[in-house]
N, C-alpha and C positions, 0 to 999 in steps of 0.2 A: 816502317811503322804501319803503313796501310796494309802491307802483306800480313804482318803479324796479327793485326786486328781482324782481318778477314779470316785468317786461319783459326783464330780463337772462336769466332762466331760459328764457323763450320763445325769445329770440334764440339762446342756446346750443343749445337743442334743434333749432331750425331749421338752424343751422350744422352740427350733428353729422349730421342727416339728409342735408344737402347733400353733406357730405364722404363719407358712407357711399355715397351714390348715385354719386359720382364715382370710387369705387375700382374697380380691376380685379382679375382673378382669374388665378392661375397654377394649373393643374391638369394631371394626367397620371397615368401608370402607370409604376411601376418594375418591372423584370423582372430575373431572375437568369440570366446567361449560362451559369453552371455547371450549370443544370438545364433546359437546352433552353428558356430564356426563359420559365420559369414566373413567376407573380407573386411579388414579393418583399415580404412583409408586414413591418411593424414597422421599416422603414428610416427614416432621418432625412433631413428636408429643412429647410434653414436658409437664410434670406436673409442673405448675408454682411454683417457689420458691424452687424447688428441682433439683437434677441432674438426676432424673428418666426420661428417654426419649427412643424413638425408632423411626424407619423409616418404612413406608409402604413397602410391598413387591411388586413384579411385578404386582400383581392383585389389588394393592391399599389397601390391608388389613393390620391391625395392631393389637397388643395386648399388654397390660401393666398389670402387677400384682402389687397391692398396698394394704396397710393396709386399713381397713374400715375408712371412713371419708368423708368430703366434700373437693372437689378439684376444681381447675380451670385448664382445659386442653387447651393448646395452639396448634393450628394446623397451620402449615406454610409451604410455598414452595417458592423457589426463584422466584421473579417476580410476586408473587401473594400476595393478601392482607391476613395478618394473621387473625385468628379467635380465640377468647377466649370463652370457654363454661364451665359453671358451671355443675359439675357432683357429684352425691352422690354415694359412693361405700359402699356396704354391704358385710359382711363376707360371703365367700363361694358362692357369686353370681357374675354373669357376667352382667355388664351394657353395653348395646350396644349404641354406639354413632357414627352414620354415619354423614359425613360432606361433603359439597360441597365447594370447593374453587374457587375463581374467581379473575381475574386480574382487574376487575371492582368493583364497589361498591356492596357488598353483605351483607344484614342485615337480622337478624332473631330476634325474641323475645328472650331475655336473652343472646344475643350474642353481644359482643363488637368488632367492626372492627378496626384494626390498620394496617397501611401500613408497609409492609416489608421494612427493611432498605437497602436492596440490590435489584438489578434488575437482568436481565438475563445476569449475568456475570460469574456465577459458571459453572465449566466444566461439572458437572453432569446434571445441568439443560439444558445446550445446547445440550448435548448428548441425553437427553430425547426428546428435541424438534426435533433433527435430526431423531430420531427413529420414531416419530409419523408423521413427515411431509411426504407428497407425493412427493414433489419436491426433487431432488437430489442436496444436497448442503453440504458445510462444514462451520463450524463456529469456531471462536476462541474468547473467552471472556476475560474480564478484569482480572479474576483470573488467567487464564493461561498466559496471557501477563505479569502479574506481576511476576509469578513464574519463567518465562523464561527470565526475565530481559529485555523485549522488550520495547523500548522507542518510536518507531514510527510505522506507519501502514505498511510501506514497509517491515520492518523486521518481522512484525507480520504475514503477509500473506506468507512470505518465510518459515515460520515454518509449513505450511500445505502441504499436499501431492501433488506432481507434480508441485510445484511452486518454482522458483528461482528468486533471485534479481540480476539484472545486476550490476556488480562490479563498484563502484564509482558513482552510480546513484540511484534514487528512482524508476526506472523502473523495472517491473517484467515480467517474462516469465511464461505463464500458459501452461503446457503440451508442452513445446517447442515453443509456439507461442508468439511473442513479442507484442510490443506496439500497432500496428495497429489492431491486432486481439482481443484486450481486451477493456473493458470499466470500468468506475468508476462512482459510484453513492454514494450519502449520503442520508440516510433515503429513498432510492428508487428513488431519483431525480438526474438527471445528473449533472456532475461537469465539469467546464471548465479546460483547460490546462494552465499551467504556463510557458510552454516552447514552443517556436515557432517551434521546431523540433519534438514535440511529440503530440500525440493525447490525452494522459492521463496526468492528473496532477501527479507530483512527489509525491508518497505516503509517502516519508520520511519527508515531511513538516507537516504531521499530527501527533501531539503528542498523545500518547495513554491516556493522561490525559483526553481527551474529548471523549473517546471511551467507549461505553458499551460492544459492541462486533463487530466483523467484520465477514460478511457473504460472502462466495465465491460461486457463481453459476458457475459450470463447465458444466452444462447441461441446454440447452436453454428451456425457457417456454415463452409463448406468451405475458406475462405481460411485458417482457423486450423488449427494442428496438432491431430491427433485425440486427444491426451492431454488430455481436457477433460470435466468433468462438473459442477463447481460454477460456475466462471466464469474469464474471462481479464481481468486488469487491464492496460490499456495506458496507459503514461505518455507523454504527448505533451509533448516539451520545447519551450521557447520558441523561436519563429522570428520574429525582429524585422524589421519592415518600415517603421518610422516614422522621424521626425526624430531627430537625435542627442540623447542624454540621458546623464547620469551621476547615480547615486543612491548615497548612503551611509546606512547604517542601523546604529544601535548600540542595544543593549539590555542589560537585567539581569534576573535571575530568582532566585527563592528558593522552596524547598519548606518548608512550615511544620514538617514533621517533622524535617527536617535542621536547620532553624534552632533548634528546641527542644532538640536534642541537647546535653547538657552536654559531651560528649567525642566529637566527630565525628573518628574516626581511621581512616586507611587505611594499608596497608603502604608503607613507605619504598621509594625506589629506582625508582619508575615515573614516567616523565616526565609532566608536566601537560598537554602538548599532544597526546598520544595517538599519537605516531609512534614511540616507543621499542619495540623488539622484542627482548628478551633471548633469547639462545640457550643451549643446553645448555653448561655450563662445561666447560673442558678437564679431563681426568683426573677425570671426574665420579664414578667409583666408588672412586678411591683418594685423592682430595683433596676437601676441602669448600670449594668456590669459589662457592657459591650466594649469591644476593642475601640481604640481611638480612631477618630476621623481625620487626624492630622496626616500630613504627607512628609515623606523623606526624599531628599534629593539623591539622585543616583548618578554614578559615573558609568555611562553606557558602553563599557568595554567588557566583553565576555570571553569565556575560554572553555577549554575541554581537556580532559585527560582520559586516556584509554590504556588499560593493561590487558594483554592477552598472552596466552601461552598454551602449548600443547605438547604431548609426548605420547609415543606408543611403545609397547613392550611385547616381546614375544612371550607367549604362554604355552609351554609344552611344545610339541612338534609342529602343530598346525595352528594353534591359537594365537590371537593377538588382542591386546587390550589398549585402547586409545582414549586419551583424555584431551578435551579442549575446554578452556574457560576464558571468559572475557568479562571485564568490569569497565564500565564507561560512565563518566559523568560529564555533562555539558550544560551550558546555559547560553542564553541569547537575549539581547535587547532588540526591540523593534518599535517603530513609530510610524503612524499614518499621518501624512501631511497634505496640505492643500485640499482638505476634505470639505464636503458639503453633503447634506442629507435631507430627505423629505419623508414624511409619513402621512397616511390617511388621505391620499389624493382620490377624489371621486371622479366619475366619468366626465364631469364638466370641467375638470381641472382645478377644483377648489381644494386647497391644501390645509390640512389641520395642523401639521407640524412642518415648519420650514426653517432648517438650520443652515445659516450661511457659513458656519464654521463647525467642523467636526474633526476631533483628534482622538487618537487611540494610542496610548503608550503601553507597552507590555514587556513582560519579563518571563521567559520560559526556562524550565529546567527539565532534564531527562537523565535519570539514573538507571542503568541497565546492567544486569548480571546474568550470565548464561553459563551453565555447566552441561557438557555433553560427555557421556561415557559410552563408548562403543566396545562391545566384546564379541569378537569373532571366535566362537567356540572351536570351530573347525571350518573346512571349506564348504560345509553344508548348512551351518547354523550361525546366526548372528542376532544379537539383541542390542538395542540402543535405549539409553535413558537420557531424556532432556528435561532440564528444569531451568526456567527463566523467570526473573523478577524484573518488572519494569515499573518505575515510579516517575510520573510526569506531573508537572504543575505549570499553571499559567496565572500570572498576576497582571491585571491590567487596570487602566483608568481611562474610561471613555467620557468625553465631554462634548455636549451639543449646545451650541449657542444660536439663539434666534427666536422665531415666532412659534408660540404654542397656543392654540385656540383656547379661549376662556381663561388662560393662565398668564400668558405674556403676549397680549395682542399688539404691543408696540415693538415686537421683535427683540425684547429684552430678557428672554428666558434663558436659563441654564439648567441642563440636566447633566448630572454627574453620576456615573456608575462605577463603583469599585467592584471588580470581579476577582475571585480567587477560586481556581478549580484544581483539584488534586485527584489523580487516578493511580491506583496501585493494581497491577495485574500480576498474578502468579500462575505460571503455566507448568504443568507436570505431564510428561508423556513417557510411555513405555512401548517400544516397538519391537517386533520380532520378524525374522525372515528365515525360513527353513526349507531347505531342499530335501524333499521326502524321497525322491528317486530321480532318475534321469528324465522322467516324464511328468513329475508332479512337484508342486511347490506350495508352501503355506506361508502366508504373511498376515500379520495381525497388528493391532494397535489399540491402546486405551489411553485416555487422557482425563484429567480432572483439573479444571481451571477455575480460578476465583478472580473476581474483579470487585474492587471497592472504589466507587467513584463519588466524590463529594464536591459540593459547592458550598463551603462553609462561610457564612457571613458575607453574602453579596450585599452591597449597599447601594441604594439609590436615593438621591436627593434632587428635588426640583426647586429652583429659586427664581426670583424675578428681580432684576436690577432697577430699583427705584432711584429717584434723584438723591436720596439720602444714603443709599447703599442697598445691599441685597436683603430681601425678605424671603422667608420660606413659604412655598406654596401650600395653601390649605383647602384647595378646591375638593380634593378627595383624600381619604385616609391613606390609600396605597401610594400617594405621591412620594412620600418619604418612608422608606422601609428598609429592613434588614431581613435577608432571606437565607434559610439554611436548608440544604437539600442533600440527601444521601441515597445512593443506589448500590445495592449489593446483588451480585449475580454469580451463580455457580452452575457449572455444566459438567456432567459426566458423559463421556462418549466412548463407544467401542466399535471396532470393525474387525472383520476377519474374512479372508477369501482363500480359496484353493484353486490353483491352476492345474489343468491336466492336459498334456499334449497327446495328439493322436494323428493318424494318417502319415506314418513313416514312409518316406520315399526311398528310392534306390540308392540315393547318396547319403542315407542315414540322417536326413533332416525331417522334422515334423512339420506338416503343412497346417495342422489345425490345433486349436487350443480352446478348451472350455474353462470358464471361470465361474465359480459359484461363490456367493458371498452374502454377508448380512452385516447390517450396521444399525446403531441406535444411539440416540442422544436424549438426555433428560436435562432440561434447563429450567431454572427457577429464578425469579427476580423479585426483590423486595425494594420498594421505592417509598420514600417519605419526604415530605417537605413542610416547613413551617415558615410563614412570613409574618414578621412583626411590623405593624404599621404604626407610625408616630404621628398622632394628630395634635396639632397645636390648639390650645384652648383660646376662647374668644379674646381675652385681654392681651394675647401675645401673638396674634396673627399678623401683625405688622412690625414685629420685633426685628430690628436691624441686626444682621449677623455677618460674621466674617466667613466667606465661603471657603477660605483656606484653613479655618480653625473653628469648625462647627461644634467642637467639644465645648465651646463657651456657652452654647445653647443646650445641646444634648448632653446632659450629665445628670447624675443622681440627685444633686441638690435641686436643680430645676424641676425634675420629675416629682420630687416630694413636695415642692412648692406649687405644683399645679400648672407649670408652664405648658406641659403636654401630657398626653396619656398614651399608653401602649395597648394595642389591640392585635389579636389574630383574626382570621376570617370568622372564627366562632364567637368572638367577643373579647371583653377585657377580663381582668382577674376575678370579677364577680361571677363569671360563667364557669361552672365546675369543670367542664371539659375543654376550656379554652386552649390548653396546651396540647391537646390531641392533634397530631399532625395530619395533613392530607396524605393519603396513602393510595397506592395501587400495587397489586401483587399479580404476578403472572407465572404460569407454569406451562411448559410446552414439551410434549413427548413426540418423538418421531422414531418409528421402527420400520425398517425396510429390508427386503431381500432382493437380490438381483442375480441374473444369469447372463453371461456373455458367451457367444460362440464366435471365435475368430478362425478364418480359414483363408489360406493363400492359394488362389487359382492362378498359378504361373505368375503373371505380372500384377494381378489384381488380388488385393487382400481386403476382406470384408469382415466387419464386426457387427453382429446383430445382438442388441442388448434389450433386456426387459427388466424393469424395476417395479416392485409393488411396495407402496408405502402407506402406513397408517399415521395420520397426523391429528393430534388433539391440542388445542390451545385454549387455556382458561385465563380469563382476566377478571379481577374483582377490584372495586375501588370504593373509597370513602373520601370524597373531596367537597370543595365548596360549591359544586354545581348541583348538589342534591343529596338524596339519601344514599345509603350503601347500595351498590349495584354489582352485578356480575354477568358474564356472558361467555359462552363456549362456542368455539369454532372447531368442527371436526371434518375430516376428509379422508377418503380412501382414494389414493392416486395410482393409476395404471399408466406407466411411463415407458413406452417403447423408444428405441433409438437405433439408428443405423449409421455407421461410419465406414467409408470405403476409400481405399488408396490404390491408385493405378500407377505403376512405374512406367512412365513413357520411355525412359532410357536410364542410363546409370546416373544421370545428373538431374532428372526432372521427374516430378510427381504431379498427379492430378488427384485431388481429394474431394470427397462429398460427405456431408453430414446432415442428418435429419433427426429431429427428436420432438417429443412432447414433454413439457415441464409445467410447473406452476409457480406462483409467487404469493407468499403469505404476507398479510399485514403484520405489523409489529405491535408489541404490548402497548407502547405509548400512543400508537395511532388509534387503538380501540378503547383505551381507558379515558374516562371523562375527567381529564385533568387539564388545567390551563397552564401553558408555558408563556410567560410574559417577557417580551423583549422590548427594547426602547421603541422600535419602529413598527413592531407587529406583535400580535398575540395569536397563539396556536391552541387549539382545543381538540381532544380526541373524538372519535365517532364509533360508538359500540356496534353500529350496523355495517361497518366495513367488512368486506369478505375477500377471499382470495381471487386471483386471476389465473386463467389457464393460458399457456404459451405454446406456440408451435414455431419451431426454429429450423432454418434451412441455410446451409453453407456450401459453396463451391469454391475450391482454391487450386490454383496452379502455382508451382514453385520450382525454382531452378537453382542449383548449387554449382556455379562455375568453378570455384575453388574452395579450399577448406574454410576460408573466412569470408566468403562472398555469398550473397543471396539475392535472388529476384523473385518476388511473389505477387500474385494478383488474387484477390478474394472478392466474391460477391456473396452477400448475405441478406436474409430477410427474416422478419419475425411478425407473427400475427398473434395479437394478445386479446383475449376475451375479458371484458369487464376491467379495463385498466384502472389503476389507482393514481390519483393526482392530488397535489395540494391546491386548494381553491379557497377563495374568499366567500364565506357564507353570509347570508343576511342576518346581521346582528347589530346591536347598538355600537359595538366597537370594531365592526368589520373584521371579526375573527377569521383566521385561516384554519381549515380543517382538512381531513383526509377523506376522499370521496371516490367511490366507483363512478367515474364521470360519464361513462357511455358503455355501449354494448361491445365495441371493438376498437382496436387501434393497430397500426402496423408500422414497421420500420423496414426500410430497404437501403442498401448502401454498397459501397465498394471500397476496398483497401488495397494499397500498393506499398511494397517495401523493397528497398534496394540498398544492399551493402556492397561496396566495391573497394578493392585495393588498387589505388591509383598508381602508386609507385612503390617498388621494393628493390633495395640494393643490399644483397648479401644478407637478407633478414635483419640487418642492423639499422637500416633506415627505411621506414614505411610511412606512406601517406595513404590514409583510408578515409572513406566518406560513407555516410549513411543517411538515408532519408526514408521516412514513412509518412503516408498521408491517407486520410479516409474521407469519403464524401457520404453524407447521410441524408436520407429523406424520411421524415416521420409524419404521420397523420393519425388523428384519433377523433372519434365522434364525441361531441359534448351534448348531453341530453339532460336538460333541466327537469323534465317530467320524470325521468328514471330516478333522479336524485330525490325528488319530493316523495315518490312512491316508496322508496327503499329506506329512507332515513327520516329523522325528525327535523332536518335542516332544510332551509329554503336557499336555492341557488338560482340565479338568473345569469346564464353565461352570455357574455358579450358577443361571442362568435359560436357558430354551430360546429366548427372543427378547429383543431389546433395541433401544433407540434407537441411532442413529448417534452416535459420539463427536463432541462439539462442537456437537450440534444442540440449540438452544433452541426451545421451543415458541413463544415470543413475543419479538419484537424490536421496539424502538420508538426513533425519533428525532424530536425536535420542536424547533423554533426559532421565536423571535419577534424581529423586527428593526425598528428605527426609524431612518430616515435623514432628516436635515435638512440643507439646503444654503442658502448665502446668498453675497452678494458675487459674483454672476455665476458661481456654482459653484466659486469658488476656495477657499471655506471650507466645511467639512462636518463632521458628527458622525454616526457610524453605530454604534449599540449593538445587541448581540444577546445574547439569553439562549438557550442550547442545552441540551437534555436528551437523554440516551440511556439505554436500559434493555434488559437481556436477562434472561430467566427461567432457571431451572435448566437445566444442560446436563451431559452425561456427559463426564468426563475420561478414564476408563478403564473397561473392562467387567469386572465381577466374575467371579471364578473360585474354585473350591475352597471353596465356602460363603461367600465374601466377597461383599458387595453391590457395586454399582457405585460408583465414585469420582465424585462429583458436585460441580461448581462451582455454588454457590448464587447465586441472583439478586441483582442490585444495580443501582442507577441512578447516573448521574453528571450533575452540573449545572455548566455553565460560563457565564461572563460575559465578553463581549468589547466593548471600546469603542475605536473607531478614529476619529481626528480629523485633519482638515487645518486647520492654523492659518492658512496662506496657500497661495499657489500652489505653494510649494516645500517647506514645513515640515509634518511630520506627527508625531503622537504616538499610541501605541497602549498600551492596558492590557488584559491578559488574565488572568482568574482561573479556574483549572481545579479541578475536583473539589471544589466548594464544600461539598457535603454530606459529603464524607469518610466514606463508608460503610465498615463492616467487611466485608472480603472473606473468604469462608469456602469451604473445600472439605471435604466430608464423605464418609465411607464408609458406605453404607447397609447395615445388618445387621439380622437378625431381632430381636436384643436391643436395637436402637435405633441411631440414627445416631451415628457417632464423628467428631468434628471433627478432621480431619487437618491442616488448615492454616488459620490465621486471622491477619489483619493489617490495618492501615490504611496507606494510601499517603501521606496528608497532602494539603494544598492547595498548588497551585502558583500563584505570582503573578509576572507578568513585565511589564516596561515596555520600550518601544522608541521611539526617536527617529529619524526619517528626514528626509533633505534631498535634494531632487532639483535638479540644476543644469541 
């Protein structure tokens, strides 16, 4: 038996050697047609009908060992069209097969072209694009978004280095610079704002279902508009090129705070789907026809449904027509618990509003539809049409219990505010890409976008809890009011550019490229608001009311019987123009031309850019602050830029960027209109003007493997006449927007590290990522400058300050484990993600008050995504596991005063998806 076993082992060994010696080899090089046939690393090579596969190395080379025979080899790369090629392999011989891949149509004799079923969504593909690009940018694709359980674009960009999301909003801070310093585009074309107080659209209204990837430019180039200092977020919508598919996804979610509420109630009368839009009732000053003030109990379980599908068709010999569409509806309940709040705190620590209990219950909806039609006419011409409709709504009930000076001095006050906000955005884009010759290319785009943002019937009531029950506050007419606001904005934008290559080398590559282009945008905004104030008359100022059924007091019978009167800021029904709303209108035109020259000096590539822009911004208003007014801001901007990339070796780059840009004030910042919140009031400043910005970046990056990255960045910004939110001297301590000093600067460093810790046959992978940034900011605060340049009085507490929104330390980290089996039809991907930001200034202190500071906190999420088979998937996402206390303090010499404190609760969601 032992002899036979030994004999068998020897025989098998000899056979295996014999077989190995008789194998043949397929090898070659893959190149990229889109980059003058440079090597294409990390591409896929597969023997059709087998599991034999490999990837190209950093030089685009590959090699496969197979038995003699006839095979079909599939060459593919994410975002490029796959190629199948017939190959005959002979024993002990090497068959060389070199291949060129292209994102356009590429045909050869005996080659069958098929579209790749995915686009530039894969992390490795985006890293490769980042490595090869001259511009300094970051990207996050659909694969990474899915892995990290990201559901909206605001959360997506907050996962990248040096960017944080403002708590409770969809606004982001890039390198410590907030809304006014950033810009948002979709497929390179500008986007309108859905918020009258913001320059940029709230990014959390964009579901990642419509996103192929998100690109963040933190270094300026002349193709961008000059209103740039922090960064530009470009949302690239999905462009489908693959075989037909249809996918349905359903989910549910809960918030632990909302679930734990014994009495989750919101105002009655607002539709659950987020499309209702109540208007000012008829005879609004003489009859009470307003919506009820009663509340409905809610069961805080929410859900979502998403339908998506795509298909592409061959058209003629070279043409291809692709369709992608998605429709999504989701809702969500949330609740703030363990809350407290303060307002009107002066430098001595005296508090005008001190609420020991603060709650906020809310219900949000998001309905999104997107249609993308891509038509590749031939290998040289392609056009795309995108249209998207997004409707979001937020219904909330805020309640503040405690001390209100002159209203509830015994700490027995109640402020209740019902909010309902609805935003409808319609995006339309037409894009073209045309290869004019081997040396020239034309690309263009045009868009027309509409936004309708309304706050219909916001309600505020202030009450005092007396021994016999609650009474309505009558100290001031606006204490009890109903507020109607509407913003409509439209924007037309166009851009076009031509590339021309020059400097052909001996190896048929072009070293240089000149780009000439022009762009323009015309934006107009119409804003109007009317507030109806309910003033109780003398005989009913101590009338006992039920705070949960104020309809018993506020109704048409009591109005006619003289219990209360209704006023606008202009007066009551006896004033002829009492119903004329407060308005402001804005128009902004920006036209620019640019020229870029790119040249590759061996390992050094440089891009010198120049942009010239004409800017005109007009604002006019008719508000409660005085007569009709208007003001114009105009600017001719000369904006040079320089970007350089030096290839240290095949895996390392050194980059440099320098530019001059500017920052514009926004319509609402210059219009004399008052925005009233419970804890603060904001008013515009017509004397506000633009800032000029100088930007510097130096970056080193290394790509050890296709999905690994190490990078270090140092950056600096010098800003002339920076703008900030500050408290001005007024009876109500209003906040306004001011050019607070002659200069300010920001300096910092960023580090990013992505590492594959473990890999077993590509079926089991453990990966980790971390990015962090350290920031130092400083700016001059000059009270005399403010007094000279505006009608406002400001007394800064300090002579210097950090920039508002600037955290010294930002951190994002994630750990992911992927396992696949059954020929990759089944998989489980789990991720733990953590993010942290240190203290940051919310508003600059004045009149002896210290700065208003948002305190540091961290957030931990867990994501598990599984494919149960080829078609069926199940996802679990748990957010905010640590559920930290979120605090805002006012720094004072006598000690910090906690101005706002609450917990958000933990969010848990399940999703089930099926692909046909």
